[in-house]
VOGU-3710 file (C-alpha; in Angstrom, 3 decimals, decimal comma):
1> mkttllsavl> -72,144/-52,277/-51,177  -71,995/-51,157/-54,794  -73,238/-47,942/-56,317  -74,351/-47,936/-59,939  -73,067/-44,878/-61,769  -73,910/-43,994/-65,368  -71,654/-40,947/-65,637  -70,108/-38,422/-63,307  -68,534/-35,087/-63,928  -67,133/-32,892/-61,240
11> llcglgaali> -65,299/-29,751/-62,274  -63,055/-28,529/-59,444  -63,534/-24,774/-58,788  -60,404/-22,965/-59,980  -58,649/-26,261/-60,732  -60,150/-27,386/-64,035  -60,337/-30,953/-62,790  -63,424/-33,079/-63,309  -64,852/-36,116/-61,596  -65,832/-38,561/-64,271
21> lvarespaed> -67,080/-42,055/-63,818  -67,821/-44,655/-66,458  -70,450/-43,612/-68,985  -73,157/-45,847/-70,427  -71,993/-47,247/-73,749  -74,091/-46,735/-76,835  -73,308/-47,081/-80,548  -72,122/-43,984/-82,368  -74,866/-42,599/-84,585  -73,012/-40,042/-86,700
31> sgtrsaveer> -71,993/-41,570/-90,013  -68,768/-39,555/-90,139  -67,816/-40,726/-86,678  -68,687/-44,350/-87,550  -66,442/-44,082/-90,568  -63,601/-42,680/-88,446  -64,049/-45,478/-85,906  -63,893/-48,117/-88,653  -60,811/-46,516/-90,112  -59,177/-46,492/-86,676
41> qtlrtsaede> -59,481/-50,292/-86,400  -56,145/-50,571/-88,187  -53,525/-51,017/-85,486  -50,381/-48,890/-85,428  -48,427/-50,799/-82,823  -46,163/-53,698/-83,639  -47,316/-57,031/-82,234  -43,797/-57,473/-80,893  -44,624/-54,943/-78,186  -47,135/-57,204/-76,490
51> llyrlesdfv> -48,253/-54,728/-73,814  -48,861/-51,728/-76,074  -50,306/-53,893/-78,859  -52,847/-55,321/-76,437  -53,779/-51,886/-75,094  -54,280/-50,433/-78,571  -56,337/-53,451/-79,590  -58,610/-52,991/-76,592  -58,944/-49,278/-77,301  -60,067/-49,642/-80,930
61> rllktarhpd> -62,404/-52,514/-80,026  -64,102/-50,569/-77,198  -64,228/-47,505/-79,417  -67,008/-49,184/-81,410  -69,380/-49,112/-78,447  -68,150/-45,919/-76,805  -70,694/-43,222/-76,022  -68,519/-40,414/-77,394  -66,068/-42,032/-79,834  -65,518/-38,710/-81,614
71> rlleaeslla> -64,132/-37,147/-78,436  -61,964/-40,150/-77,699  -60,549/-39,984/-81,208  -59,858/-36,284/-80,700  -58,076/-37,051/-77,426  -55,989/-39,728/-79,090  -55,064/-37,341/-81,905  -53,901/-34,765/-79,372  -51,852/-37,364/-77,521  -50,278/-38,543/-80,779
81> etndnthwtn> -49,334/-34,956/-81,695  -47,819/-34,169/-78,292  -44,165/-33,285/-78,688  -41,389/-31,497/-76,808  -41,955/-28,016/-78,235  -44,881/-26,578/-80,216  -47,516/-29,076/-79,063  -46,191/-30,148/-75,691  -49,373/-29,011/-73,858  -51,611/-31,243/-76,002
91> yskatsiirl> -51,477/-33,863/-73,259  -53,468/-31,552/-70,948  -56,127/-30,892/-73,595  -56,439/-34,623/-74,161  -56,940/-35,476/-70,490  -59,551/-32,722/-70,207  -61,489/-34,289/-73,074  -61,214/-37,736/-71,515  -62,584/-36,427/-68,224  -65,488/-34,803/-70,022
101> apdkaaipll> -66,180/-37,900/-72,134  -65,525/-40,795/-69,739  -65,475/-44,315/-71,096  -63,744/-47,615/-70,466  -62,042/-47,175/-73,839  -60,095/-44,252/-72,364  -58,347/-46,550/-69,896  -56,202/-48,495/-72,410  -55,637/-45,231/-74,308  -54,151/-43,575/-71,220
111> lrymvlhtkr> -52,134/-46,643/-70,251  -50,609/-46,832/-73,717  -49,548/-43,191/-73,786  -48,127/-43,394/-70,284  -45,479/-45,624/-71,806  -45,117/-43,805/-75,123  -44,668/-40,413/-73,497  -41,815/-41,528/-71,283  -39,782/-40,440/-74,317  -41,015/-36,855/-73,926
121> ssrhimvpey> -38,889/-34,330/-72,030  -41,914/-33,390/-69,888  -42,702/-36,978/-68,908  -42,452/-36,006/-65,223  -45,519/-33,797/-65,809  -47,417/-35,897/-68,344  -47,263/-39,316/-66,705  -48,600/-38,119/-63,301  -51,436/-36,348/-65,150  -52,355/-39,594/-66,905
131> ektlmlisgk> -52,211/-41,481/-63,609  -54,522/-38,974/-61,938  -56,988/-39,018/-64,840  -56,951/-42,805/-64,841  -57,873/-42,922/-61,151  -60,684/-40,396/-61,692  -62,352/-42,397/-64,466  -61,711/-45,880/-63,104  -61,712/-45,544/-59,328  -58,612/-47,763/-59,244
141> vfnpkpdsrd> -55,287/-46,845/-57,698  -52,747/-46,811/-60,494  -49,581/-46,689/-58,478  -49,670/-48,221/-54,966  -46,393/-46,406/-54,272  -47,135/-42,782/-55,204  -43,776/-41,672/-53,822  -42,117/-43,164/-56,896  -40,732/-40,484/-59,190  -39,078/-42,787/-61,700
151> yseaavrlrv> -40,588/-41,928/-65,084  -38,196/-43,902/-67,211  -39,808/-46,170/-69,799  -38,803/-49,314/-67,955  -40,256/-48,152/-64,628  -43,508/-46,884/-66,150  -43,926/-50,096/-68,160  -43,713/-52,083/-64,957  -46,388/-49,948/-63,326  -48,662/-50,114/-66,369
161> qafvdrywad> -48,210/-53,873/-66,587  -49,069/-54,186/-62,888  -52,300/-52,223/-63,433  -53,192/-54,367/-66,454  -52,559/-57,594/-64,560  -54,505/-56,451/-61,526  -57,503/-54,787/-63,178  -57,559/-54,605/-66,956  -57,078/-58,342/-67,405  -60,402/-58,835/-65,610
171> eawketkett> -62,886/-59,044/-68,481  -65,830/-58,703/-66,113  -64,484/-55,401/-64,785  -64,131/-54,080/-68,331  -67,858/-54,530/-68,871  -69,230/-53,586/-65,452  -71,083/-50,335/-64,885  -70,749/-50,544/-61,116  -68,424/-48,596/-58,871  -67,514/-50,044/-55,499
181> eddlrviakt> -67,030/-48,216/-52,213  -63,289/-48,598/-52,654  -63,528/-47,008/-56,107  -65,423/-44,038/-54,684  -62,784/-43,638/-51,996  -60,039/-43,543/-54,619  -61,929/-40,952/-56,657  -62,660/-38,827/-53,574  -59,045/-39,028/-52,403  -57,773/-38,058/-55,853
191> lleesrrngd> -60,099/-35,063/-56,006  -59,166/-33,862/-52,525  -55,457/-34,163/-53,231  -55,863/-32,273/-56,493  -57,859/-29,526/-54,807  -55,337/-29,247/-51,993  -52,406/-29,143/-54,384  -53,874/-26,437/-56,602  -56,076/-24,497/-54,203  -53,359/-22,567/-52,355
201> fsgsgggrdt> -54,751/-22,832/-48,834  -51,512/-21,594/-47,274  -53,224/-18,428/-46,066  -50,639/-16,210/-47,797  -47,961/-17,544/-45,515  -49,566/-16,880/-42,145  -48,807/-19,128/-39,191  -50,911/-22,238/-38,765  -53,370/-21,086/-36,071  -53,332/-17,366/-36,791
211> ayrayhnvyy> -56,054/-14,926/-37,725  -53,909/-13,928/-40,723  -54,001/-17,390/-42,287  -57,675/-17,954/-41,470  -58,534/-14,486/-42,831  -57,031/-15,191/-46,239  -58,476/-18,679/-46,503  -61,980/-17,688/-45,397  -62,270/-14,495/-47,407  -60,310/-15,492/-50,511
221> rirssssseh> -60,798/-19,273/-50,691  -64,059/-20,311/-49,017  -66,207/-17,670/-50,670  -64,270/-17,094/-53,867  -65,571/-18,719/-57,018  -64,562/-17,384/-60,409  -67,462/-16,330/-62,600  -65,536/-17,634/-65,605  -65,579/-21,207/-64,354  -67,404/-23,620/-66,634
231> rlpinelhqg> -69,708/-25,840/-64,629  -70,761/-29,178/-66,038  -73,960/-31,039/-65,116  -73,544/-33,876/-62,653  -75,938/-36,801/-62,887  -78,256/-37,308/-59,919  -76,903/-40,830/-59,478  -73,606/-39,515/-58,150  -74,909/-38,981/-54,647  -72,699/-41,785/-53,444
241> ivpyllepfg> -69,548/-39,648/-53,655  -70,488/-37,145/-50,904  -69,883/-39,402/-47,864  -66,513/-40,489/-49,254  -65,384/-36,904/-49,680  -66,214/-36,271/-46,016  -65,054/-39,609/-44,624  -61,400/-38,531/-44,102  -62,630/-35,774/-41,772  -64,739/-37,957/-39,513
251> yqsdinakqv> -68,070/-38,296/-41,311  -70,135/-41,128/-39,859  -72,641/-42,642/-42,279  -74,271/-45,028/-39,792  -74,227/-42,527/-36,997  -77,299/-43,858/-35,145  -75,785/-47,303/-34,785  -72,564/-45,820/-33,453  -74,499/-43,649/-30,978  -72,235/-40,677/-31,537
261> tpstdntlvv> -73,164/-37,674/-29,386  -72,608/-34,005/-30,205  -69,805/-33,807/-27,660  -67,854/-36,620/-29,296  -65,333/-35,108/-31,671  -64,873/-37,962/-34,108  -62,660/-35,941/-36,448  -59,738/-37,949/-37,675  -56,250/-36,528/-37,260  -56,315/-33,568/-39,641
271> dmfpyeaipi> -53,543/-30,998/-39,291  -55,336/-28,287/-41,235  -58,996/-27,510/-41,780  -60,001/-29,223/-45,076  -60,696/-26,164/-47,205  -59,995/-28,342/-50,244  -63,294/-30,202/-49,831  -65,383/-27,026/-50,098  -65,092/-26,279/-53,861  -65,755/-29,932/-54,715
281> ladlanngqr> -68,895/-30,114/-52,581  -70,014/-26,713/-53,856  -69,991/-28,062/-57,409  -71,945/-31,096/-56,254  -74,446/-28,820/-54,506  -74,938/-26,875/-57,727  -75,527/-30,087/-59,616  -78,199/-31,889/-57,654  -76,601/-32,788/-54,323  -77,661/-29,733/-52,303
291> deiakiaedk> -80,246/-31,552/-50,182  -77,854/-34,307/-49,148  -75,137/-31,827/-48,202  -77,662/-29,643/-46,358  -78,834/-32,641/-44,337  -75,279/-33,346/-43,207  -74,714/-29,653/-42,444  -77,619/-29,680/-39,981  -76,848/-33,093/-38,449  -75,738/-32,122/-34,941
301> rqnatvrmvc> -74,323/-35,587/-34,373  -71,606/-35,038/-36,966  -68,383/-33,393/-35,844  -67,739/-29,684/-36,260  -65,339/-30,023/-39,201  -67,767/-32,066/-41,297  -70,656/-29,687/-40,603  -68,569/-26,582/-41,294  -67,312/-27,964/-44,614  -70,897/-28,636/-45,703
311> iyslfragge> -72,147/-25,228/-44,531  -69,385/-23,371/-46,375  -69,907/-25,514/-49,478  -73,569/-24,539/-49,617  -72,610/-20,886/-49,116  -70,037/-21,029/-51,897  -72,665/-22,644/-54,116  -74,817/-19,533/-53,812  -76,943/-20,285/-50,764  -77,401/-18,163/-47,655
321> lraeslieil> -74,825/-18,648/-44,931  -76,313/-20,896/-42,235  -75,265/-18,485/-39,522  -77,439/-20,019/-36,799  -75,638/-23,347/-37,197  -72,216/-21,694/-37,167  -73,108/-19,758/-34,012  -74,242/-22,981/-32,358  -70,951/-24,692/-33,287  -68,891/-21,688/-32,155
331> ksetrlqrrl> -70,426/-21,634/-28,682  -68,985/-25,069/-27,883  -65,858/-24,975/-30,052  -62,471/-25,218/-28,346  -59,996/-25,706/-31,190  -58,362/-22,423/-32,092  -58,178/-23,027/-35,836  -61,913/-23,701/-36,125  -62,794/-20,824/-33,788  -60,953/-18,402/-36,054
341> illlslrwag> -62,696/-19,733/-39,158  -66,118/-19,607/-37,504  -65,636/-16,055/-36,244  -64,414/-14,717/-39,567  -67,278/-16,294/-41,499  -69,845/-14,583/-39,260  -69,055/-11,484/-41,290  -71,753/-12,749/-43,656  -74,336/-13,532/-40,985  -76,553/-10,791/-42,352
351> gqgaggqgag> -76,543/-12,402/-45,769  -74,400/-11,702/-48,818  -74,518/-8,082/-49,681  -75,272/-6,982/-46,115  -73,431/-3,825/-45,281  -73,442/-0,431/-43,672  -74,133/0,240/-40,061  -76,841/-1,118/-37,896  -76,623/-4,905/-38,219  -75,716/-5,001/-34,573
361> nkgagnkgas> -77,693/-1,945/-33,509  -81,262/-3,141/-34,006  -83,997/-2,960/-31,449  -84,457/-5,345/-28,573  -86,547/-8,473/-28,783  -85,884/-11,812/-30,434  -82,529/-11,362/-32,074  -81,913/-12,715/-35,546  -78,718/-14,395/-36,673  -77,193/-11,065/-37,712
371> dqatdllldh> -77,705/-9,516/-34,268  -76,538/-12,654/-32,476  -73,422/-12,744/-34,629  -72,634/-9,090/-33,935  -73,046/-9,616/-30,177  -70,774/-12,673/-30,273  -68,138/-10,852/-32,277  -68,220/-7,889/-29,894  -67,708/-10,266/-26,971  -64,829/-12,050/-28,697
381> iddpnvevai> -62,887/-8,828/-29,296  -62,209/-8,991/-25,536  -60,976/-12,605/-25,761  -57,604/-13,140/-24,047  -56,301/-14,787/-27,214  -55,227/-11,960/-29,515  -55,751/-14,072/-32,649  -59,373/-14,632/-31,670  -59,824/-10,928/-30,902  -58,390/-9,909/-34,293
391> aaacalresq> -60,623/-12,396/-36,136  -63,715/-11,085/-34,335  -62,850/-7,471/-35,124  -62,290/-8,255/-38,802  -65,641/-10,032/-39,052  -67,450/-6,796/-38,156  -66,613/-5,372/-41,579  -70,280/-5,517/-42,664  -72,194/-4,655/-39,470  -69,811/-1,850/-38,369
401> pdaalpkikr> -71,196/-1,255/-34,855  -69,723/1,822/-33,185  -69,707/-0,150/-29,927  -66,719/-2,090/-31,284  -64,418/0,949/-31,515  -63,426/1,244/-27,829  -62,904/-2,532/-27,749  -60,662/-2,338/-30,792  -58,759/0,507/-29,144  -58,098/-1,717/-26,125
411> lferdrtsns> -57,060/-4,535/-28,476  -54,447/-2,277/-30,042  -53,256/-1,165/-26,613  -52,787/-4,680/-25,241  -51,194/-6,080/-28,362  -48,251/-4,140/-29,765  -46,561/-7,006/-31,632  -49,199/-8,755/-33,728  -49,882/-7,672/-37,259  -52,773/-5,251/-36,873
421> slvfstlgdw> -53,039/-4,554/-40,603  -56,067/-6,859/-40,891  -58,074/-4,838/-38,374  -57,036/-1,517/-39,882  -57,974/-2,826/-43,330  -61,402/-3,688/-41,952  -61,824/-0,242/-40,402  -61,065/1,339/-43,758  -64,525/0,200/-44,889  -66,333/1,809/-41,953
431> kscaakqfla> -68,079/5,037/-42,882  -69,578/6,268/-39,632  -68,436/9,574/-38,137  -67,295/7,734/-35,019  -65,087/5,398/-37,086  -63,513/8,267/-39,032  -62,757/10,178/-35,843  -61,395/6,995/-34,238  -58,973/6,473/-37,116  -57,973/10,136/-37,093
441> emvaealeek> -57,058/9,744/-33,435  -55,128/6,531/-34,179  -53,094/8,354/-36,835  -52,430/11,241/-34,458  -51,338/8,850/-31,693  -49,101/6,894/-34,070  -47,451/10,170/-35,090  -46,507/10,707/-31,470  -44,770/7,308/-31,370  -41,527/8,010/-33,150
451> hddkrldnal> -40,555/4,364/-33,749  -43,803/2,709/-34,855  -44,038/3,534/-38,550  -45,703/0,208/-39,345  -48,711/0,999/-37,202  -48,783/4,541/-38,549  -48,761/3,217/-42,110  -51,655/0,831/-41,376  -53,666/3,454/-39,516  -53,070/6,062/-42,208
461> safvdaadlp> -54,165/3,723/-45,019  -57,399/2,851/-43,183  -58,030/6,497/-42,303  -57,637/7,657/-45,918  -60,106/4,958/-47,090  -62,705/5,605/-44,393  -62,568/9,391/-44,778  -62,469/9,207/-48,601  -59,379/11,405/-48,755  -57,593/11,929/-52,081
471> ranwrspdyh> -54,579/9,701/-52,689  -53,429/11,208/-55,993  -49,943/12,311/-54,946  -49,276/9,709/-52,293  -46,670/6,987/-52,622  -44,758/9,194/-55,044  -40,933/8,968/-55,182  -40,653/11,746/-52,619  -43,315/10,206/-50,358  -42,660/10,496/-46,644
481> lrtaarvala> -44,953/8,602/-44,268  -45,085/11,107/-41,429  -45,485/14,054/-43,755  -48,309/12,214/-45,542  -50,017/11,525/-42,206  -49,926/15,187/-41,237  -51,250/16,177/-44,661  -54,066/13,639/-44,368  -55,110/14,932/-40,945  -55,033/18,498/-42,246
491> qyhdllakak> -57,110/17,502/-45,268  -59,598/15,763/-43,004  -60,010/18,773/-40,740  -60,359/21,028/-43,779  -63,044/18,741/-45,177  -64,837/18,751/-41,837  -64,757/22,532/-41,737  -65,952/22,801/-45,329  -68,707/20,242/-44,739  -69,888/22,163/-41,676
501> adrdrlrlqt> -69,840/25,441/-43,591  -71,721/23,871/-46,490  -74,227/22,343/-44,088  -74,747/25,608/-42,219  -75,116/27,543/-45,465  -77,625/25,012/-46,748  -79,539/25,132/-43,469  -79,816/28,928/-43,717  -80,877/28,696/-47,327  -83,464/26,064/-46,471
511> esvrtqwmta> -84,845/28,143/-43,613  -85,029/31,201/-45,846  -86,972/29,327/-48,522  -89,209/27,795/-45,863  -89,997/31,253/-44,492  -90,724/32,552/-47,989  -92,966/29,573/-48,668  -94,881/30,014/-45,401  -95,307/33,743/-46,101  -96,457/33,079/-49,645
521> tqieslrkge> -98,879/30,458/-48,333  -100,391/33,012/-45,974  -100,717/35,534/-48,807  -102,356/32,831/-50,930  -104,914/32,251/-48,185  -105,662/36,012/-48,011  -105,984/36,238/-51,792  -108,420/33,334/-51,827  -110,562/35,012/-49,158  -110,504/38,314/-51,010
531> yrrllglqad> -111,466/36,649/-54,290  -114,412/34,814/-52,730  -115,633/38,125/-51,166  -115,458/39,936/-54,505  -117,364/37,181/-56,249  -120,173/37,699/-53,728  -120,111/41,468/-54,254  -120,062/40,945/-57,999  -123,208/38,816/-57,723  -124,880/41,680/-55,871
541> givtaeeska> -123,799/44,127/-58,559  -121,522/46,052/-56,188  -118,205/45,366/-58,075  -117,562/44,677/-61,712  -116,303/41,474/-63,295  -113,091/43,274/-64,284  -112,302/43,959/-60,612  -112,887/40,298/-59,704  -110,747/39,186/-62,638  -107,836/41,359/-61,529
551> vherlvqvqt> -107,946/39,816/-58,024  -108,083/36,314/-59,527  -104,977/37,014/-61,581  -103,128/38,090/-58,440  -104,317/34,865/-56,753  -103,000/32,695/-59,595  -99,689/34,552/-59,433  -99,220/33,882/-55,732  -100,294/30,224/-56,141  -97,585/29,805/-58,776
561> eveslrkklv> -95,060/31,317/-56,393  -96,170/28,994/-53,552  -95,747/25,896/-55,737  -92,340/27,037/-56,950  -91,142/27,655/-53,378  -92,560/24,318/-52,241  -90,594/22,418/-54,895  -87,443/24,341/-54,071  -87,897/23,549/-50,387  -88,323/19,821/-51,070
571> vleaklatiq> -85,065/19,774/-53,064  -83,135/21,638/-50,370  -84,449/19,465/-47,545  -83,527/16,288/-49,469  -80,057/17,621/-50,115  -79,633/18,597/-46,480  -80,640/15,098/-45,367  -77,840/13,545/-47,427  -75,070/15,669/-45,970  -73,028/13,850/-43,325
581> vcdeddhr> -71,078/16,206/-41,150  -68,904/14,684/-38,478  -68,575/16,872/-35,402  -65,357/15,859/-33,701  -66,555/16,816/-30,237  -69,547/14,467/-30,549  -67,383/11,372/-30,975  -64,590/11,728/-28,491
//
């Protein structure tokens, strides 16, 4: 089967790499560009060098019908100016232009400079970059033996000649606008390798199936997408690339014919979860492929890895996290690595921006994804596997249910060796009174353990964040951990005492103003009654208008006082409602 592609551009998130397929050729319209193209028809390579002469001849000939000859000429100029010092990075600028202005004319241009730049001191960097770019715009494997690191002119010439003999000598291929399944596989493989090489999915050095590694990959790689990234439009005809990006991880295109069931894990042998596919698919989702990826994400017959990659891609692309699907996958998942990833990502089950307490404390009834996720995470804190328990605790960073605190305490008690910094870091974001008191107790307990400064350091850091304690003089040259912990606890207790005193003082002030307001309101009522009585007596000629006027003035005066007290009371009550005072005895 062949897929017709007019042009394709895929910019890798954080990598600066683009997927570019062959563009439709059309004559250059700008007169200046046409003039430059005509001028470029003069060859610079000696006919004695048959290979390079042929490649340059093909380049200038195809330049006449190229869609963006001006960009190709710019790329060639950069390549020609590349040297070993002031302009040595020109090669990278040139390949970026070629990827953004794909054309068959770029193929002989790249092949020619692969050979020419073997004379450059950075040939070990330049030549592989040209090879990679060539595969991205042609869909053809340049070097069948990628383990070769011989970048001498003789070795590179042999490889270039082999590519020319195998592909470029085919005149029909030069003119075709079609990309085969094998071409798409080469492009997909090249993109995945590039993403893996530059994406840093090592999890900051954590062990393979640890919460530490999964934590860093999920929170800093799956979700992260730099706002400075330049996204390029991808033509709607590039839908054919999605299955080939997922194929290495077990995607089944003709799944009905194969009769694959949900319980059949058809994932190929993959040592690590393919985080590298997520930024690529996210770019595709943002450029017209969202529906196709979403369909795969919800296809329960696909394996867990394929569905998870699609779900996280859509999330990274700005969509809501499909928490219901992740929960469904988690309930039947057995592989530790995927369980950790699934648990950690449930942090966002309430939607991006969800936060504060209560996500797991809502009323009974039909539970939404946020409540289901919180319940699952609470259950998993008790999991026998400590890595699973740590991942579940960390994922409660947004919902912050107080019910998790005793479970986390038991987790700390049963695991004295694992790195608990992740959980403490999570607790530093919790702002409930119960969480602050919990961390205060953890600091106090760690102080009692004379030989566990690491736990004390983690607990203290979380406690200071949660309680909003000042850090101004901490970590100074004369800093001492245990002294700092005692100071922090003292500061916390002082703040509690001050907050209680401020609250009590404000309560008394509020009650005083309320009493004054109620009294003034009663006086206002009496004044109104008196004024109405005098008006009646005035009508009967018993009292004068001056007497009635004097009573009315007193009424207006008391009404002014009532309104002033009412406004003051509203302000005090609002201020009182915002004061959070943690009573230690209430949270033990």
